[in-house]
C-alpha positions as CSV (number, residue, x, y, z in Angstrom):
1,M,-0.1,-31.2,45.7
2,A,-3.6,-29.7,46.3
3,S,-2.4,-26.1,45.5
4,E,-0.6,-27.3,42.4
5,R,-3.8,-29.2,41.2
6,S,-5.9,-26.1,41.9
7,R,-3.5,-23.9,39.9
8,K,-3.6,-26.3,37.0
9,Q,-7.3,-26.3,37.1
10,L,-7.4,-22.5,37.2
11,L,-5.1,-22.4,34.1
12,D,-7.4,-24.9,32.4
13,N,-10.4,-22.7,33.2
14,D,-8.6,-19.6,31.9
15,A,-7.7,-21.4,28.7
16,I,-11.3,-22.5,28.2
17,A,-12.5,-19.0,28.8
18,A,-9.9,-17.6,26.3
19,W,-11.1,-20.0,23.6
20,I,-14.7,-19.1,24.3
21,F,-14.0,-15.4,23.8
22,L,-11.7,-16.1,20.8
23,T,-14.1,-18.3,18.9
24,P,-16.3,-15.6,17.3
25,A,-13.2,-13.7,16.1
26,L,-11.6,-17.0,14.8
27,L,-14.8,-17.9,13.0
28,M,-14.9,-14.5,11.3
29,L,-11.3,-14.8,10.4
30,G,-11.8,-18.2,8.9
31,I,-14.9,-17.2,6.9
32,F,-13.7,-13.9,5.6
33,L,-9.9,-14.5,5.3
34,I,-8.7,-18.1,5.5
35,F,-11.5,-19.6,3.3
36,P,-11.3,-17.0,0.5
37,I,-7.5,-17.4,0.3
38,A,-7.8,-21.2,0.2
39,Y,-10.6,-21.0,-2.4
40,L,-8.6,-18.6,-4.5
41,F,-5.7,-21.0,-4.5
42,Y,-8.0,-23.9,-5.5
43,L,-9.6,-21.8,-8.2
44,S,-6.2,-21.0,-9.8
45,F,-6.0,-24.7,-10.7
46,T,-9.3,-24.7,-12.5
47,T,-11.1,-23.1,-15.4
48,G,-13.2,-21.1,-12.9
49,S,-16.9,-20.5,-13.2
50,F,-19.9,-18.7,-11.6
51,T,-21.2,-22.2,-10.8
52,A,-19.6,-25.3,-9.3
53,A,-20.8,-27.3,-12.2
54,G,-18.7,-25.3,-14.6
55,V,-15.4,-25.6,-12.8
56,R,-12.9,-28.0,-14.5
57,W,-9.5,-28.9,-13.1
58,V,-6.6,-27.8,-15.3
59,G,-3.6,-28.2,-13.0
60,F,-0.8,-25.7,-13.5
61,N,-2.1,-24.6,-16.9
62,N,-3.1,-21.1,-15.6
63,Y,0.3,-20.5,-14.1
64,L,2.0,-21.7,-17.4
65,R,-0.2,-19.2,-19.2
66,L,0.9,-16.5,-16.9
67,I,4.6,-17.3,-17.5
68,L,4.1,-17.4,-21.3
69,N,2.0,-14.2,-21.5
70,P,4.1,-11.1,-22.3
71,D,1.2,-8.9,-21.0
72,F,1.5,-10.4,-17.6
73,W,5.3,-9.7,-17.4
74,Q,4.6,-6.1,-18.5
75,V,1.9,-5.8,-15.8
76,L,4.2,-7.2,-13.2
77,S,7.0,-4.8,-14.2
78,N,4.4,-1.9,-14.1
79,T,3.4,-3.1,-10.6
80,L,7.0,-3.1,-9.3
81,Y,7.7,0.3,-10.8
82,F,4.5,1.8,-9.4
83,T,5.2,0.3,-5.9
84,I,8.8,1.4,-5.6
85,A,8.2,4.9,-7.1
86,T,5.2,5.4,-4.8
87,V,6.5,3.9,-1.5
88,I,9.9,5.8,-1.3
89,P,8.5,9.4,-1.8
90,S,5.5,8.5,0.4
91,L,7.9,7.9,3.2
92,V,10.5,10.6,2.6
93,I,8.1,13.6,2.0
94,P,5.8,12.9,5.0
95,L,8.8,12.3,7.2
96,G,10.2,15.8,6.2
97,L,6.8,17.4,6.8
98,A,6.4,15.7,10.1
99,A,9.9,16.8,11.2
100,L,9.0,20.4,10.2
101,L,5.5,20.5,11.7
102,N,6.7,18.9,15.0
103,R,8.4,22.2,15.7
104,T,6.7,25.3,17.1
105,I,5.9,27.3,13.9
106,A,3.2,29.7,12.8
107,W,0.0,28.0,11.5
108,R,1.1,24.7,12.6
109,G,-2.3,23.3,13.3
110,L,-3.7,24.7,10.0
111,L,-0.8,23.1,8.1
112,R,-1.2,19.8,9.7
113,S,-4.9,19.8,8.8
114,A,-4.2,20.8,5.2
115,Y,-1.6,18.1,4.7
116,F,-3.9,15.4,6.3
117,L,-6.9,16.5,4.0
118,P,-5.9,14.2,1.0
119,S,-6.1,11.1,3.1
120,I,-9.9,11.6,3.8
121,V,-10.7,12.5,0.2
122,S,-12.3,9.7,-1.9
123,I,-9.7,8.2,-4.2
124,V,-12.3,8.3,-7.0
125,A,-12.9,12.1,-6.5
126,A,-9.1,12.6,-6.4
127,G,-8.7,10.5,-9.6
128,L,-11.3,12.6,-11.5
129,G,-9.5,15.8,-10.2
130,F,-6.2,14.5,-11.5
131,R,-7.7,13.5,-14.8
132,W,-9.0,17.0,-15.2
133,L,-5.7,18.6,-14.2
134,F,-3.6,16.5,-16.6
135,Q,-5.8,16.3,-19.6
136,T,-4.4,17.7,-22.9
137,D,-6.1,21.1,-22.5
138,G,-6.1,21.0,-18.6
139,P,-4.7,23.4,-16.1
140,V,-1.2,21.7,-15.9
141,N,-0.6,22.1,-19.7
142,I,-2.0,25.6,-19.5
143,W,0.6,26.5,-16.8
144,L,3.4,24.8,-18.8
145,N,2.4,26.7,-21.9
146,A,2.5,30.0,-20.0
147,I,6.2,29.5,-19.1
148,G,7.1,28.4,-22.7
149,I,6.9,24.6,-22.4
150,S,4.9,22.7,-25.0
151,P,1.9,20.8,-23.8
152,I,2.5,17.2,-22.8
153,P,-0.1,14.5,-23.5
154,W,0.1,13.2,-20.0
155,L,-2.6,10.6,-20.0
156,G,-2.1,9.7,-23.7
157,S,1.6,8.9,-23.3
158,N,3.0,5.5,-22.3
159,I,5.8,7.4,-20.6
160,W,4.0,10.1,-18.7
161,A,0.7,8.4,-17.7
162,M,2.3,6.2,-15.0
163,P,4.0,9.3,-13.2
164,V,0.5,10.9,-13.0
165,I,-0.8,7.8,-11.3
166,I,2.2,7.7,-9.0
167,L,1.8,11.4,-8.1
168,L,-1.9,10.8,-7.3
169,S,-1.0,7.8,-5.0
170,I,1.7,9.8,-3.2
171,W,-0.6,12.8,-2.7
172,K,-3.3,10.4,-1.3
173,Q,-0.9,8.6,1.1
174,L,0.9,11.8,2.3
175,G,-1.4,12.9,5.1
176,F,-1.7,9.4,6.8
177,N,2.0,8.8,6.8
178,M,2.7,12.4,8.2
179,V,0.3,11.7,11.1
180,V,2.0,8.4,11.8
181,F,5.5,10.0,11.7
182,L,4.2,12.9,14.0
183,A,3.2,10.3,16.5
184,G,6.5,8.6,16.3
185,L,8.4,11.8,16.7
186,Q,6.5,12.8,19.8
187,A,7.4,9.4,21.4
188,I,11.1,10.3,21.3
189,P,12.2,11.7,24.6
190,P,13.2,15.4,24.4
191,S,16.1,14.8,26.7
192,R,17.9,13.1,23.9
193,Y,17.9,16.2,21.8
194,E,18.9,18.3,24.8
195,A,21.9,16.1,25.5
196,A,22.9,16.2,21.8
197,E,22.7,20.0,21.8
198,L,25.0,20.1,24.9
199,D,27.4,17.9,23.0
200,G,27.4,20.4,20.1
201,A,25.3,18.3,17.6
202,N,23.7,20.3,14.8
203,A,20.2,19.8,13.4
204,W,21.3,17.3,10.7
205,Q,23.3,15.2,13.2
206,Q,20.3,15.1,15.6
207,F,18.0,14.0,12.8
208,W,20.5,11.3,11.6
209,Y,21.5,9.9,15.0
210,I,18.4,10.5,17.2
211,T,15.4,11.0,15.0
212,L,15.8,8.2,12.4
213,P,16.8,5.5,14.9
214,G,13.9,6.4,17.2
215,L,11.5,6.2,14.2
216,R,12.7,2.8,12.9
217,P,9.6,0.9,14.1
218,T,7.3,3.7,12.8
219,L,9.2,3.7,9.4
220,I,8.6,0.0,9.0
221,F,4.9,0.2,9.9
222,A,4.5,3.1,7.4
223,A,6.4,1.1,4.7
224,I,4.1,-1.9,5.2
225,T,0.9,0.1,5.0
226,T,2.1,2.1,2.0
227,A,3.3,-1.0,0.2
228,I,-0.2,-2.6,0.8
229,F,-1.9,0.5,-0.4
230,T,0.0,0.6,-3.6
231,L,-0.2,-3.1,-4.4
232,R,-4.0,-3.0,-4.0
233,G,-4.3,0.2,-6.1
234,F,-7.3,-0.1,-8.4
235,E,-9.5,3.0,-8.2
236,Q,-6.9,5.5,-9.5
237,I,-6.1,3.2,-12.5
238,Y,-9.8,2.6,-13.2
239,V,-10.7,6.3,-13.0
240,V,-7.7,8.0,-14.6
241,T,-6.3,5.8,-17.4
242,G,-8.1,2.5,-17.5
243,G,-4.8,0.7,-17.7
244,G,-3.7,2.5,-20.9
245,P,-2.3,3.7,-23.0
246,L,-0.8,0.5,-24.4
247,N,-1.1,-1.2,-21.1
248,S,1.5,1.1,-19.6
249,T,-0.4,1.8,-16.4
250,N,-1.9,-1.6,-16.0
251,I,-1.0,-3.1,-12.6
252,L,-1.8,-6.5,-11.1
253,V,-5.0,-5.7,-9.3
254,Y,-6.5,-4.0,-12.4
255,Y,-5.3,-6.8,-14.6
256,I,-7.0,-9.4,-12.3
257,Y,-10.2,-7.4,-12.6
258,Q,-10.0,-7.3,-16.4
259,E,-9.4,-11.0,-16.7
260,A,-12.0,-12.0,-14.2
261,F,-14.9,-9.6,-15.1
262,G,-13.9,-8.5,-18.5
263,Q,-12.8,-11.8,-20.0
264,F,-14.6,-14.1,-17.4
265,D,-11.4,-16.2,-17.2
266,F,-11.7,-16.7,-13.4
267,G,-9.1,-19.4,-13.2
268,Y,-6.4,-17.4,-14.9
269,A,-7.4,-14.3,-12.8
270,A,-7.1,-16.4,-9.7
271,A,-3.6,-17.5,-10.7
272,A,-2.6,-13.8,-11.2
273,A,-4.2,-13.0,-7.8
274,T,-2.2,-15.7,-6.2
275,V,1.0,-14.2,-7.5
276,L,-0.1,-10.8,-6.2
277,L,-0.7,-12.4,-2.7
278,L,2.7,-14.0,-2.8
279,V,4.4,-10.7,-3.7
280,A,2.5,-8.9,-0.9
281,L,3.5,-11.7,1.6
282,V,7.1,-11.6,0.6
283,L,7.3,-7.7,1.1
284,V,5.5,-7.9,4.5
285,Y,7.8,-10.8,5.6
286,I,10.9,-8.8,4.7
287,Q,9.6,-5.7,6.5
288,L,8.5,-7.7,9.6
289,R,11.9,-9.5,9.7
290,T,13.5,-6.0,9.7
291,W,11.2,-4.9,12.5
292,D,12.1,-8.0,14.6
293,E,15.8,-7.4,14.1
294,E,15.4,-3.8,15.2
């Protein structure tokens, strides 16, 4: 009985010590994460204001305005298009590069550094560079003209402006995902490939039956981080297109910024931000469920 009592007391002491060490982190989490999310949800049911005195309760009116606003549905459609068209190439291209650079080839270290470089470049600087490249009289149209293709108004077209933003986002995410996949590839035991070679498996069969299954947790992690990167995309829109032309490149984060700090409609912007939060949570939940199943 005495030993059991002392063991329970020791566990209680460990629990108290754990809570003491966790308290500062939990306080920071509550102040900078939980409280802002709760306040955002509350603000979405009000008119919103810079001062507490100007806040007026409006219930679900802001969400009703979202549902009835065709601009919101266009922005939501743009966001889904932007996310899907960015995430898939941002996984496929770095995976191919990582598989290539995981082999012993000439200039491997230099190529790894070159492909990683975009991830450390400021997104604002990259956006300015892409705006210069794709302007009407920019280098891209000069090259197209040189091979007999008429210049394209990239940033002035509601068809071509979004692909420019997508290309910029893929280029920006490429290096980070490549490094993640390289780490995942190096964690796969070489003995699996050796056994597959002895069984007569070719390179494609090794990739499909060994590399991809071994990279599933890494793929899910990369998918989550890339989806979050695209959903919170703001700088590239702000710098390159400003949401135009004709609202064709406007996505949820930029739309929230316009409504909050352009129109000072904070309650409506908070409702749109709540929708964005729910979309992000659904995507992360689906990916984490897939991870758990694996």
